[in-house]
Backbone as numpy.savetxt, mean C-alpha at the origin, in Angstrom:
# Nx Ny Nz CAx CAy CAz Cx Cy Cz
-13.50 -15.90 -11.26 -12.19 -15.33 -11.30 -11.20 -16.45 -11.60
-10.18 -16.12 -12.37 -9.17 -17.12 -12.71 -7.81 -16.44 -12.85
-6.78 -17.27 -12.90 -5.41 -16.78 -13.07 -5.26 -16.15 -14.45
-4.57 -15.03 -14.48 -4.28 -14.37 -15.75 -2.80 -14.03 -15.79
-2.23 -14.05 -16.96 -0.81 -13.73 -17.12 -0.57 -12.24 -17.32
-1.61 -11.45 -17.38 -1.45 -10.01 -17.57 -1.61 -9.30 -16.25
-0.98 -8.17 -16.11 0.00 -7.57 -17.00 1.34 -8.30 -16.91
1.93 -8.55 -18.03 3.16 -9.34 -18.09 4.35 -8.67 -17.41
4.35 -7.34 -17.34 5.49 -6.64 -16.73 5.52 -6.83 -15.21
4.43 -7.28 -14.63 4.37 -7.56 -13.20 4.27 -9.06 -13.00
5.25 -9.64 -12.34 5.24 -11.09 -12.20 4.64 -11.57 -10.89
4.16 -10.68 -10.06 3.50 -11.07 -8.81 2.06 -11.46 -9.11
1.62 -12.55 -8.55 0.25 -13.03 -8.71 -0.26 -13.49 -7.37
-1.20 -12.86 -6.75 -1.86 -11.63 -7.19 -0.92 -10.44 -7.00
-1.23 -9.35 -7.63 -0.38 -8.15 -7.59 -1.05 -7.04 -6.80
-0.35 -6.57 -5.77 -0.85 -5.44 -4.99 -0.90 -4.18 -5.86
0.08 -4.01 -6.75 0.08 -2.83 -7.62 -1.16 -2.81 -8.51
-1.50 -3.93 -9.11 -2.69 -3.99 -9.97 -3.93 -3.68 -9.14
-4.04 -4.28 -7.96 -5.19 -4.05 -7.10 -5.29 -2.59 -6.67
-4.19 -2.01 -6.19 -4.21 -0.62 -5.74 -4.53 0.34 -6.88
-3.94 0.11 -8.05 -4.22 0.99 -9.20 -5.69 0.90 -9.61
-6.25 -0.30 -9.54 -7.67 -0.45 -9.86 -8.52 0.35 -8.88
-8.18 0.30 -7.60 -8.91 1.08 -6.61 -8.77 2.57 -6.87
-7.54 3.01 -7.16 -7.30 4.44 -7.39 -8.10 4.96 -8.58
-8.30 4.11 -9.57 -8.99 4.55 -10.76 -10.49 4.36 -10.76
-11.00 3.56 -9.82 -12.43 3.26 -9.91 -13.20 3.33 -8.60
-12.54 3.38 -7.46 -13.27 3.44 -6.19 -13.82 4.85 -6.03
-15.09 5.00 -5.66 -15.72 6.31 -5.68 -15.21 7.30 -4.62
-14.72 6.81 -3.51 -14.27 7.69 -2.44 -12.87 7.31 -1.98
-12.10 8.28 -1.48 -10.81 7.93 -0.92 -10.96 6.99 0.28
-9.96 6.18 0.49 -9.96 5.24 1.60 -8.60 5.23 2.27
-8.21 4.07 2.76 -6.94 3.90 3.43 -6.28 2.63 2.93
-4.96 2.67 2.76 -4.21 1.51 2.31 -2.87 1.46 3.02
-2.42 0.24 3.31 -1.17 0.04 4.05 -0.35 -1.04 3.36
0.95 -0.83 3.24 1.87 -1.86 2.75 2.69 -2.33 3.95
2.62 -3.64 4.21 3.34 -4.24 5.32 4.51 -5.06 4.82
5.27 -5.63 5.73 6.48 -6.38 5.45 6.35 -7.32 4.25
7.37 -7.40 3.43 7.37 -8.29 2.29 8.54 -8.01 1.36
8.86 -9.00 0.52 9.98 -8.88 -0.41 9.54 -8.21 -1.70
10.46 -7.55 -2.34 10.20 -6.96 -3.64 9.63 -5.55 -3.55
9.05 -5.11 -4.65 8.54 -3.75 -4.76 7.03 -3.71 -4.98
6.39 -4.88 -5.03 4.96 -4.91 -5.32 4.19 -4.09 -4.30
3.32 -3.25 -4.78 2.49 -2.41 -3.92 2.96 -0.97 -3.84
4.23 -0.72 -4.11 4.77 0.64 -3.96 4.15 1.61 -4.96
4.18 1.27 -6.24 3.62 2.17 -7.27 2.11 2.31 -7.11
1.45 1.22 -6.76 0.01 1.28 -6.54 -0.35 2.14 -5.34
0.45 2.04 -4.27 0.21 2.87 -3.10 0.36 4.34 -3.45
1.35 4.65 -4.28 1.53 6.04 -4.73 0.31 6.52 -5.52
-0.23 5.66 -6.38 -1.45 6.03 -7.13 -2.60 6.32 -6.18
-2.72 5.53 -5.12 -3.77 5.78 -4.14 -3.54 7.10 -3.40
-2.31 7.36 -3.01 -2.01 8.63 -2.33 -2.35 9.81 -3.22
-2.00 9.71 -4.49 -2.28 10.79 -5.43 -3.78 10.95 -5.67
-4.54 9.89 -5.41 -6.00 9.94 -5.55 -6.68 10.41 -4.27
-5.89 10.78 -3.25 -6.46 11.32 -2.02 -6.63 10.34 -0.89
-6.12 9.14 -1.05 -6.22 8.13 0.01 -5.20 8.40 1.10
-5.51 7.92 2.32 -4.55 7.88 3.42 -3.69 6.65 3.18
-2.38 6.83 3.11 -1.49 5.71 2.80 -0.42 5.57 3.88
-0.01 4.34 4.12 0.97 4.09 5.17 1.83 2.89 4.80
2.99 2.83 5.43 3.91 1.70 5.23 4.54 1.34 6.57
4.84 0.08 6.70 5.48 -0.42 7.92 6.92 0.07 7.99
7.37 0.43 9.19 8.73 0.90 9.37 9.73 -0.26 9.32
10.99 0.07 9.09 12.04 -0.94 8.97 12.25 -1.71 10.27
12.15 -1.02 11.40 12.42 -1.65 12.69 11.47 -2.80 13.00
10.24 -2.72 12.55 9.26 -3.76 12.86 9.04 -4.75 11.71
9.68 -4.52 10.57 9.50 -5.39 9.41 10.41 -6.60 9.47
9.88 -7.74 9.08 10.72 -8.93 8.91 11.54 -8.75 7.64
10.89 -8.32 6.56 11.54 -7.99 5.29 11.00 -6.62 4.89
11.89 -5.66 4.71 11.45 -4.29 4.48 11.38 -3.91 3.00
11.40 -4.89 2.10 11.40 -4.60 0.67 10.19 -3.82 0.21
9.00 -4.37 0.41 7.78 -3.72 -0.08 7.52 -2.38 0.59
7.53 -2.30 1.93 7.31 -0.99 2.53 8.45 -0.03 2.23
9.67 -0.54 2.17 10.81 0.32 1.85 10.68 0.95 0.47
10.22 0.16 -0.50 10.02 0.69 -1.85 8.93 1.75 -1.86
7.87 1.54 -1.09 6.80 2.54 -1.00 7.32 3.83 -0.37
8.15 3.70 0.64 8.72 4.88 1.29 9.63 5.63 0.33
10.45 4.91 -0.45 11.33 5.54 -1.44 10.55 6.36 -2.46
9.37 5.89 -2.83 8.54 6.61 -3.80 7.72 7.74 -3.18
7.83 7.92 -1.87 7.02 8.88 -1.14 5.53 8.55 -1.27
5.25 7.25 -1.31 3.87 6.79 -1.45 3.15 6.70 -0.12
3.91 6.68 0.97 3.31 6.52 2.30 3.30 7.85 3.04
2.12 8.27 3.45 1.99 9.46 4.30 2.59 9.21 5.67
2.37 7.99 6.17 2.77 7.61 7.52 3.65 6.37 7.44
4.72 6.35 8.23 5.59 5.20 8.36 5.69 4.88 9.84
5.27 3.68 10.22 5.26 3.32 11.64 5.12 1.80 11.78
5.12 1.35 13.02 4.92 -0.08 13.31 3.46 -0.44 13.03
3.17 -1.72 12.84 1.77 -2.12 12.63 0.84 -1.68 13.77
1.32 -1.76 15.01 0.47 -1.34 16.13 0.13 0.14 16.04
1.12 0.97 15.73 0.89 2.41 15.61 0.00 2.72 14.41
0.23 2.01 13.31 -0.62 2.22 12.12 -2.06 1.84 12.41
-2.25 0.76 13.15 -3.60 0.34 13.52 -4.31 1.38 14.38
-3.59 1.94 15.33 -4.19 2.98 16.19 -4.55 4.21 15.36
-3.64 4.63 14.47 -3.88 5.80 13.63 -5.09 5.57 12.72
-5.15 4.39 12.12 -6.28 4.07 11.24 -7.59 4.04 12.02
-7.58 3.47 13.22 -8.80 3.41 14.04 -9.27 4.83 14.39
-8.34 5.73 14.72 -8.70 7.12 15.01 -9.31 7.79 13.79
-8.73 7.56 12.64 -9.25 8.15 11.40 -10.65 7.65 11.09
-10.86 6.35 11.27 -12.17 5.78 11.00 -13.23 6.27 11.99
-12.77 6.60 13.20 -13.68 7.12 14.21 -13.92 8.61 14.04
-13.21 9.24 13.08 -13.40 10.66 12.81 -12.67 11.59 13.75
-11.63 11.11 14.40 -10.89 11.95 15.35 -9.69 12.58 14.67
């Protein structure tokens, strides 16, 4: 693996959007994805692609975020099914993985 300049329209390296879109298009089964605190919009469009592909998606709430840019952008796009603190998201994900 090496650094690549593509896609040029995304200047984040590595890019959460590229990673999430790749999962949405090629992972055989739905999974779970979370966008946590961070600057910018990276991950929002990719999280939406995952949600549309049937994944459980979540974003960190503003109250617990150091920087609410990335999760806020995901929330604006309606990409996150669940919006909560990392502790609450962890509990919800653990319940889902346990089949409850």
